[in-house]
C-alpha positions as CSV (number, residue, x, y, z in Angstrom):
1,M,0.0,0.0,0.0
2,K,1.2,3.5,-0.8
3,W,0.8,6.2,1.8
4,E,0.2,9.9,1.8
5,S,1.3,12.2,4.7
6,V,-1.0,15.0,5.9
7,I,0.7,17.7,7.9
8,G,-0.5,20.9,9.5
9,L,1.7,23.3,11.5
10,E,0.8,25.4,14.5
11,V,3.4,28.2,14.8
12,H,3.8,30.4,17.9
13,A,5.3,33.8,17.0
14,Q,6.2,36.0,19.9
15,L,4.9,39.5,19.0
16,A,7.4,42.4,19.1
17,T,6.0,44.3,22.0
18,E,8.0,45.9,24.8
19,S,5.5,44.6,27.4
20,K,3.3,41.6,28.0
21,I,-0.1,41.1,26.5
22,F,-2.1,41.8,29.6
23,S,0.4,43.7,31.8
24,S,3.2,46.3,31.7
25,T,5.8,43.7,32.7
26,P,8.8,43.9,30.2
27,T,9.5,41.0,27.7
28,R,13.2,41.4,27.4
29,Y,15.0,38.1,26.7
30,G,17.8,36.9,29.0
31,A,16.7,38.3,32.3
32,E,17.4,36.4,35.5
33,P,14.7,33.8,36.2
34,N,11.4,35.1,37.7
35,T,12.5,38.8,37.5
36,Q,10.0,39.6,34.8
37,A,6.8,38.1,36.2
38,G,4.3,40.6,37.6
39,L,1.2,40.0,39.7
40,I,-1.1,39.9,36.6
41,D,1.1,37.4,34.9
42,L,1.1,35.2,38.0
43,G,-2.7,35.4,38.4
44,Y,-2.8,36.9,41.8
45,P,-6.3,37.4,43.2
46,G,-7.9,40.7,42.5
47,V,-5.7,41.7,39.6
48,L,-7.2,42.5,36.2
49,P,-5.7,42.0,32.8
50,V,-5.5,45.0,30.4
51,L,-5.0,44.2,26.7
52,N,-1.9,45.5,25.0
53,Q,-3.0,47.5,21.9
54,K,0.3,47.0,20.1
55,A,-0.2,43.2,20.2
56,V,-3.6,43.7,18.5
57,E,-2.0,46.0,15.8
58,L,0.6,43.3,15.0
59,A,-1.9,40.6,14.8
60,V,-4.0,42.6,12.4
61,T,-0.9,43.4,10.3
62,F,-0.3,39.7,9.8
63,G,-3.9,39.1,8.9
64,L,-3.9,41.8,6.2
65,A,-0.6,40.5,4.8
66,I,-2.1,37.0,4.2
67,D,-5.4,38.3,2.8
68,A,-7.3,36.9,5.8
69,S,-10.6,38.0,7.3
70,I,-10.0,40.3,10.3
71,G,-12.5,39.7,13.1
72,R,-14.3,42.9,13.9
73,R,-15.3,41.3,17.2
74,S,-13.1,38.7,18.7
75,V,-13.3,37.1,22.2
76,F,-10.7,36.0,24.7
77,A,-11.3,32.7,26.4
78,R,-9.7,30.8,29.3
79,K,-8.0,27.5,28.3
80,N,-8.0,25.5,31.5
81,Y,-5.2,23.0,32.3
82,F,-2.7,22.3,35.0
83,Y,1.0,22.5,34.5
84,P,3.7,23.7,36.9
85,D,4.7,26.7,34.7
86,L,1.1,27.9,34.4
87,P,0.4,29.4,37.9
88,K,-3.1,30.6,37.1
89,G,-4.3,27.2,36.1
90,Y,-5.5,28.6,32.8
91,Q,-4.1,30.3,29.7
92,I,-5.8,33.3,28.2
93,S,-6.3,32.6,24.5
94,Q,-8.9,32.9,21.7
95,Y,-11.1,30.0,20.8
96,D,-14.2,30.3,18.6
97,R,-13.8,34.0,17.8
98,P,-10.2,34.6,16.7
99,I,-8.9,37.9,15.5
100,V,-7.7,36.4,12.1
101,T,-9.5,33.8,10.0
102,G,-8.5,32.3,6.7
103,G,-6.0,33.6,4.2
104,G,-2.9,31.7,3.0
105,L,0.7,31.8,1.9
106,D,2.1,31.1,-1.6
107,V,5.1,28.9,-0.9
108,L,7.9,28.3,-3.4
109,L,8.9,24.7,-3.4
110,S,12.3,23.2,-4.3
111,D,11.1,22.1,-7.8
112,G,10.3,25.7,-8.6
113,S,6.5,25.3,-8.3
114,V,4.4,27.5,-6.0
115,K,1.8,25.9,-3.7
116,R,-0.9,27.7,-1.8
117,I,-1.0,26.7,1.9
118,G,-4.2,27.8,3.6
119,I,-4.3,29.4,7.1
120,T,-7.1,28.2,9.3
121,R,-6.7,31.0,11.9
122,A,-4.3,33.1,13.8
123,H,-5.2,34.0,17.3
124,L,-3.8,36.0,20.2
125,E,-2.8,34.3,23.4
126,E,-0.4,34.6,26.3
127,D,2.7,32.3,26.7
128,A,3.2,30.1,29.7
129,G,6.4,29.9,31.8
130,K,9.2,27.5,31.3
131,S,10.2,24.3,33.2
132,V,14.0,23.9,33.5
133,H,15.2,20.4,34.1
134,D,19.0,20.5,33.8
135,L,20.1,23.0,36.5
136,F,19.3,20.9,39.6
137,P,20.2,17.3,40.2
138,D,17.0,16.2,42.0
139,S,14.3,18.8,41.0
140,S,13.1,21.0,38.2
141,G,13.1,24.8,38.2
142,I,10.2,27.0,37.1
143,D,11.0,30.3,35.3
144,L,8.0,32.4,34.9
145,N,9.6,35.3,32.9
146,R,7.7,34.2,29.7
147,A,4.4,34.0,31.4
148,G,2.1,36.5,29.8
149,T,4.4,37.1,26.8
150,P,2.2,37.9,23.7
151,L,1.9,35.2,21.1
152,L,0.2,34.9,17.8
153,E,-0.6,31.3,17.2
154,I,-0.8,30.7,13.4
155,V,-2.6,27.5,12.5
156,S,-2.2,26.1,8.9
157,E,-4.7,24.0,7.1
158,P,-3.6,20.3,6.7
159,D,-2.3,21.1,3.2
160,L,1.3,20.0,3.6
161,R,2.3,16.6,2.1
162,S,5.9,16.1,3.1
163,A,8.6,17.2,5.6
164,E,10.2,19.3,2.8
165,E,7.0,21.2,2.1
166,A,6.5,21.8,5.8
167,V,9.9,23.4,6.1
168,A,9.3,25.5,2.9
169,Y,6.1,26.8,4.4
170,L,7.7,27.5,7.8
171,K,10.6,29.4,6.2
172,C,8.1,31.4,4.1
173,L,6.1,32.3,7.3
174,H,9.4,33.1,9.1
175,T,10.4,35.5,6.4
176,L,6.9,37.1,6.4
177,V,6.7,37.8,10.2
178,R,10.2,39.4,10.0
179,Y,9.3,41.5,7.0
180,L,6.3,42.8,8.8
181,E,8.5,43.4,11.9
182,I,5.8,41.7,14.1
183,C,8.3,39.1,15.4
184,D,12.1,38.8,15.5
185,G,11.9,35.2,14.4
186,N,14.7,34.1,16.8
187,M,14.1,30.3,17.1
188,Q,16.9,29.8,19.6
189,E,15.3,32.2,22.0
190,G,11.9,30.6,21.5
191,S,10.2,33.6,19.8
192,F,9.3,31.5,16.8
193,R,8.5,27.8,17.4
194,C,6.4,25.2,15.9
195,D,4.1,22.2,16.7
196,A,3.5,19.8,13.9
197,N,0.4,17.7,13.5
198,V,1.2,14.6,11.4
199,S,-0.9,11.7,10.1
200,V,-0.7,9.3,7.1
201,R,-3.4,7.8,5.0
202,P,-3.7,5.5,2.0
203,I,-3.3,7.4,-1.3
204,G,-6.8,8.1,-2.6
205,Q,-8.4,8.3,0.9
206,H,-10.0,11.6,1.6
207,D,-10.8,11.2,5.3
208,L,-8.1,12.3,7.7
209,S,-6.5,9.6,9.9
210,T,-5.6,9.8,13.5
211,R,-2.8,12.4,14.0
212,T,0.0,12.9,16.5
213,E,1.3,16.3,17.6
214,I,5.1,17.0,17.9
215,K,5.7,19.8,20.3
216,N,8.1,22.7,20.4
217,L,10.3,22.3,17.4
218,N,12.7,25.2,17.3
219,S,14.8,24.9,14.2
220,F,14.0,24.2,10.5
221,R,16.3,21.2,10.6
222,F,14.5,19.6,13.6
223,V,11.1,20.3,12.0
224,E,12.2,18.3,8.9
225,Q,13.8,15.5,10.8
226,A,11.0,15.1,13.3
227,I,8.2,15.1,10.7
228,A,10.2,12.7,8.4
229,F,10.7,10.3,11.3
230,E,7.0,10.5,12.4
231,I,5.8,9.8,8.9
232,D,8.0,6.7,8.7
233,R,7.0,5.5,12.2
234,Q,3.2,5.8,11.4
235,I,3.6,3.9,8.1
236,R,5.4,1.1,10.0
237,V,2.7,1.0,12.6
238,H,-0.1,0.8,10.0
239,E,1.7,-1.9,7.9
240,D,2.4,-4.0,11.0
241,G,-1.4,-3.9,11.8
242,G,-1.1,-1.5,14.7
243,I,-3.2,1.6,15.6
244,I,-2.0,5.2,15.8
245,V,-2.8,6.7,19.1
246,Q,-3.7,10.4,19.2
247,E,-1.0,11.8,21.4
248,T,1.6,14.5,21.9
249,R,5.2,13.5,21.2
250,L,8.6,15.1,21.7
251,Y,11.4,15.1,19.3
252,D,14.8,13.7,20.6
253,A,17.4,15.5,18.4
254,N,20.2,13.2,19.6
255,R,18.4,10.0,18.6
256,R,16.5,11.7,15.7
257,E,13.3,10.1,16.9
258,T,10.0,11.2,18.4
259,R,8.7,9.7,21.7
260,P,5.4,9.9,23.5
261,L,4.8,12.7,26.0
262,R,1.1,12.5,26.9
263,T,-2.2,11.6,25.3
264,K,-3.5,14.4,23.0
265,E,-6.2,16.6,24.4
266,D,-9.2,17.7,22.5
267,A,-10.8,21.2,22.8
268,H,-13.5,20.0,25.2
269,D,-10.7,18.8,27.6
270,Y,-9.7,22.4,28.1
271,R,-13.2,23.6,29.1
272,Y,-12.9,26.8,27.2
273,F,-15.2,29.7,28.3
274,P,-15.1,33.5,27.7
275,D,-12.7,35.2,30.1
276,P,-14.9,37.2,32.5
277,D,-12.2,39.8,33.1
278,L,-11.8,40.8,29.4
279,L,-14.4,42.5,27.2
280,P,-14.8,41.3,23.6
281,L,-12.2,43.0,21.3
282,V,-14.1,45.3,18.9
283,L,-12.1,46.8,16.0
284,E,-13.2,49.9,14.1
285,E,-12.7,50.1,10.3
286,R,-10.4,53.1,10.6
287,F,-8.1,51.2,12.9
288,I,-7.8,48.4,10.3
289,E,-7.4,50.8,7.4
290,A,-4.6,52.7,9.2
291,I,-2.7,49.5,9.6
292,A,-3.3,48.5,6.0
293,S,-1.8,51.8,4.8
294,R,1.5,51.0,6.6
295,L,2.0,47.6,5.1
296,P,5.5,47.2,3.5
297,E,6.2,45.5,0.1
298,L,5.7,41.9,0.9
299,P,8.3,39.1,0.3
300,R,6.8,37.6,-2.8
301,A,6.1,40.9,-4.4
302,K,9.7,42.0,-3.7
303,R,11.0,38.7,-5.1
304,D,9.0,39.1,-8.3
305,R,10.2,42.7,-8.7
306,F,13.8,41.7,-8.2
307,M,13.4,39.1,-11.0
308,A,11.8,41.6,-13.3
309,V,14.0,44.7,-12.6
310,Y,17.3,43.1,-12.1
311,G,16.9,39.9,-14.2
312,L,17.8,37.6,-11.3
313,S,16.9,33.9,-11.1
314,V,14.2,32.7,-8.8
315,Y,16.8,31.3,-6.5
316,D,18.9,34.5,-6.3
317,A,15.8,36.7,-5.8
318,T,14.5,34.4,-3.1
319,V,17.8,34.5,-1.2
320,L,18.2,38.3,-1.5
321,T,14.6,39.0,-0.3
322,Q,14.7,36.6,2.7
323,S,14.8,39.7,4.9
324,R,13.9,43.4,4.4
325,A,17.3,44.5,5.5
326,L,19.2,42.1,3.1
327,A,17.0,43.2,0.2
328,E,17.6,46.9,1.1
329,Y,21.4,46.2,1.2
330,Y,21.3,44.8,-2.3
331,E,19.2,47.6,-3.7
332,T,21.4,50.2,-2.1
333,G,24.4,48.7,-3.7
334,M,22.7,48.7,-7.1
335,K,21.4,52.2,-6.8
336,G,23.3,54.8,-8.9
337,S,25.8,52.2,-10.1
338,A,26.4,50.6,-13.5
339,L,27.2,47.3,-11.9
340,D,26.0,44.0,-13.3
341,S,23.1,42.9,-11.1
342,K,24.3,39.3,-11.1
343,I,27.8,40.2,-9.9
344,M,26.3,42.3,-7.0
345,A,24.0,39.3,-6.2
346,N,26.9,36.9,-6.2
347,W,29.0,39.0,-3.8
348,V,26.1,39.6,-1.4
349,M,25.1,36.0,-1.3
350,G,28.8,34.9,-1.2
351,E,31.3,37.0,0.6
352,V,28.8,39.2,2.6
353,L,26.6,36.4,3.9
354,A,29.6,34.2,4.6
355,G,31.2,36.9,6.6
356,L,28.0,37.5,8.6
357,N,27.6,33.8,9.3
358,R,31.3,33.5,10.3
359,D,31.2,36.5,12.7
360,H,27.6,35.7,13.9
361,L,26.3,39.1,12.7
362,E,23.0,40.3,11.4
363,I,22.9,42.2,8.1
364,E,22.1,45.4,10.0
365,A,25.6,45.2,11.6
366,V,27.5,44.4,8.3
367,P,31.0,46.1,8.5
368,V,31.1,46.8,4.7
369,S,28.3,49.1,3.6
370,A,26.5,48.4,0.3
371,T,27.9,51.6,-1.2
372,D,31.4,50.5,-0.3
373,L,30.8,47.1,-1.8
374,A,29.6,48.7,-5.0
375,G,32.9,50.7,-5.0
376,L,34.9,47.5,-4.7
377,L,33.0,45.8,-7.5
378,A,33.6,48.8,-9.7
379,R,37.3,48.3,-9.3
380,I,36.9,44.8,-10.7
381,G,34.9,46.2,-13.6
382,D,37.5,48.8,-14.6
383,G,40.4,46.3,-14.4
384,T,42.0,47.7,-11.3
385,L,41.5,44.4,-9.4
386,S,41.3,40.8,-10.3
387,G,38.6,38.7,-8.6
388,K,41.3,37.2,-6.2
389,M,42.6,40.6,-5.3
390,A,39.1,41.9,-4.7
391,K,38.5,39.2,-2.1
392,E,41.7,40.3,-0.3
393,V,40.5,43.9,-0.4
394,F,37.1,42.9,0.8
395,E,38.6,41.1,3.9
396,A,40.6,44.3,4.7
397,M,37.4,46.4,4.3
398,W,35.5,44.0,6.6
399,T,38.1,44.5,9.4
400,G,38.0,48.2,9.2
401,G,40.4,49.0,6.4
402,G,38.2,51.7,4.9
403,T,37.0,52.0,1.3
404,A,38.2,49.8,-1.5
405,D,40.4,52.6,-2.9
406,A,41.9,53.2,0.5
407,V,42.8,49.6,0.9
408,I,44.1,49.3,-2.7
409,D,46.4,52.3,-2.2
410,A,47.6,51.1,1.3
411,K,48.4,47.6,0.0
412,S,49.6,48.6,-3.5
413,L,47.1,46.1,-5.0
414,R,46.4,47.7,-8.3
415,Q,46.2,45.1,-11.1
416,L,49.0,45.1,-13.6
417,S,47.4,45.9,-16.9
418,D,50.3,47.5,-18.8
419,T,50.9,45.4,-21.9
420,D,54.6,46.2,-22.3
421,T,55.4,45.5,-18.7
422,L,53.5,42.3,-18.7
423,E,55.1,41.1,-21.9
424,G,58.5,41.6,-20.3
425,V,57.6,39.4,-17.4
426,I,56.2,36.7,-19.8
427,D,59.5,36.8,-21.8
428,T,61.5,36.3,-18.6
429,V,59.3,33.4,-17.5
430,I,59.6,31.7,-21.0
431,A,63.3,32.1,-20.9
432,A,63.5,30.4,-17.6
433,H,61.4,27.4,-18.8
434,P,62.2,26.8,-22.4
435,E,61.3,23.1,-22.4
436,Q,57.8,23.7,-21.0
437,W,57.3,26.5,-23.5
438,A,58.3,24.2,-26.4
439,E,55.8,21.6,-25.1
440,Y,53.1,24.2,-24.7
441,C,53.6,25.5,-28.3
442,A,53.6,21.9,-29.5
443,G,50.0,21.4,-28.3
444,R,50.3,20.5,-24.5
445,D,47.5,23.0,-23.5
446,K,47.5,22.1,-19.8
447,L,50.8,24.0,-19.5
448,L,48.9,27.2,-19.9
449,G,48.0,27.1,-16.3
450,F,51.7,26.6,-15.4
451,F,52.8,29.8,-17.2
452,V,49.9,31.8,-15.8
453,G,50.9,30.7,-12.3
454,Q,54.6,31.6,-12.9
455,V,53.7,35.1,-14.2
456,M,51.3,35.6,-11.3
457,Q,54.0,34.6,-8.9
458,A,56.4,37.0,-10.5
459,T,53.9,39.9,-10.3
460,R,52.7,39.0,-6.8
461,G,49.3,38.1,-8.2
462,Q,48.8,41.6,-9.7
463,A,48.8,40.6,-13.4
464,S,45.4,41.0,-15.1
465,P,44.2,37.4,-15.8
466,K,42.3,38.4,-18.9
467,L,45.3,40.3,-20.4
468,L,47.8,37.6,-19.3
469,N,45.9,34.9,-21.1
470,A,45.6,36.9,-24.2
471,L,49.3,37.7,-24.3
472,L,50.3,34.1,-23.7
473,Q,48.0,33.0,-26.6
474,K,49.6,35.6,-28.8
475,K,53.1,34.5,-27.9
476,R,52.1,30.9,-28.7
477,H,50.6,31.9,-32.1
478,P,52.3,35.1,-33.2
479,E,51.0,34.7,-36.7
480,S,47.4,34.9,-35.7
């Protein structure tokens, strides 16, 4: 029997607010445990939650960006369950009246096709605290700093059919929330994390099978590995005559396998009811229209424009538009210059991104400005630098050496493009290696690299490669 996987993702995006969703407690990451948990976050008797308007604005921004329906009247509910990091005994969330309903994302897949992934809903809720199990030998610690942190839970339709599609969708969503500046997308810090609902069914069957949920996946790699393992596990269970149990599972990254955590609850297990301390959230049209007027150019539109304006491939345009800051860097470099768009793209995707990755920097902190990079590439174009020399100059610029021209002058790195001087060096090299030259002239073409290397060594790498090759060919065939 052949099987089809059915996958839906629930993504928790921490909203970029300075305070929590129902209190004025700050949301700064990295504070000492339990120093950012106020009375409202802890559910002390007599305290009343007050909704953070900024969180509402960010949720509406997301809804508009995915062409969703914005709930003009949404309701907060209490989701009741017991867990040590939930001191109130309930989580404030939205249930049957979310702020965002419907919409979708157009996801570019690895084969170049685009697939529309539907969004069921996106709702506002507060985060719980965090249980820490590795600090104490005989007990667990509870850090309540995250309690009350504003989240937007984004629930996809079960439209995904493979682990690869799930990762493509997740990356697309990650790019979008960062473009909109509603979430910093930091997966290591837990501000963008994912639960995956996975089931398998025989190909041709339309009814959904029993699913499992894999909790708290915090990297693209783990999402792909966990889903792939779970698909294979469920197929093996079915083919061995077993039954899939609806349960919550955790992913063990060391063993690359999922394992049971607890049986999966259904909505009725949480005993949802409207929160009596919070009025329904009613949005006016002018509030929504004001947010719509501030929407930036969205990732797919920017990618398509890069392809049309700069003639870039789908891959290049996708990489360069993975964040607003990176796209702006590329466009700043191209602005007012006569550079080839592909050359600029290659350097941004190559040397610039490699340097950022090596030094653990974000594009906003790049040491070489886009304008200075354009100045460096112009020196390749006018023959001042070879590609190899340009990389040496770039490294000096990266470590504070100044502009390309300043580094070139300081290091005397101008490319040797004088024909008479270069011919003199070539004659000296030929005189020193007459046997190799005779073999080269007799048809041993591989020796061209030998002579190029010898001349480069004699000129300390400053000979123009293009001119050098032309002169060697001319020496070999003087009659042509």
